[in-house]
C-alpha positions, 0 to 999 in steps of 0.5 A, spaced: 279 257 875 277 263 872 270 265 872 267 263 865 265 271 864 272 273 866 275 268 861 270 270 856 272 277 856 279 276 856 279 271 850 275 276 846 280 282 849 275 287 850 274 287 857 279 287 863 277 285 871 272 288 874 273 296 877 270 302 875 273 309 873 270 315 876 268 317 868 266 311 866 258 310 864 255 304 866 251 301 860 246 295 861 245 289 856 238 286 859 236 279 858 229 278 858 223 274 854 228 271 850 231 277 847 237 282 849 235 289 850 238 293 847 240 288 841 246 293 839 250 296 844 255 302 843 260 303 848 267 307 849 273 304 852 273 304 860 265 304 860 262 298 864 257 293 861 252 290 866 249 284 863 242 283 867 239 276 866 232 278 868 229 271 866 228 265 870 233 261 866 240 261 865 242 265 858 249 265 855 253 271 851 256 266 846 261 270 841 259 268 834 266 266 832 265 260 837 271 261 841 267 264 847 261 262 851 259 265 858 253 263 862 249 268 866 245 265 871 237 267 872 236 273 876 244 275 876 248 281 874 255 281 871 259 287 870 265 288 866 270 294 864 271 295 856 278 295 855 279 295 848 275 297 841 272 293 837 265 289 835 263 283 838 257 279 835 254 274 840 248 270 841 244 265 847 247 258 846 240 256 849 236 260 844 240 262 838 234 267 836 237 271 841 242 275 838 246 282 840 252 286 838 257 290 842 261 296 839 266 299 843 269 305 840 276 308 843 
């Protein structure tokens, strides 16, 4: 069974399997105090998104179209390479007031 974060990424079509190119930037999206920081993130294809959950409870990154949901456990970090340009709006399933946007440019 695929890990949920990888399944989420593959379903959205934006990310591939983990791995870092020599020129990739690592961009953090931090979950802390019921917020994503930064709220809107710009990145380029090939960059690495590092989801960092600094909270003591699990958080999710759930696509607003309802098709994808990933749980990031407390005090854990997940890294993914961005493979395709596009925009994804997401929120925390447990705390719907937590909202974010990822904009990936070619």
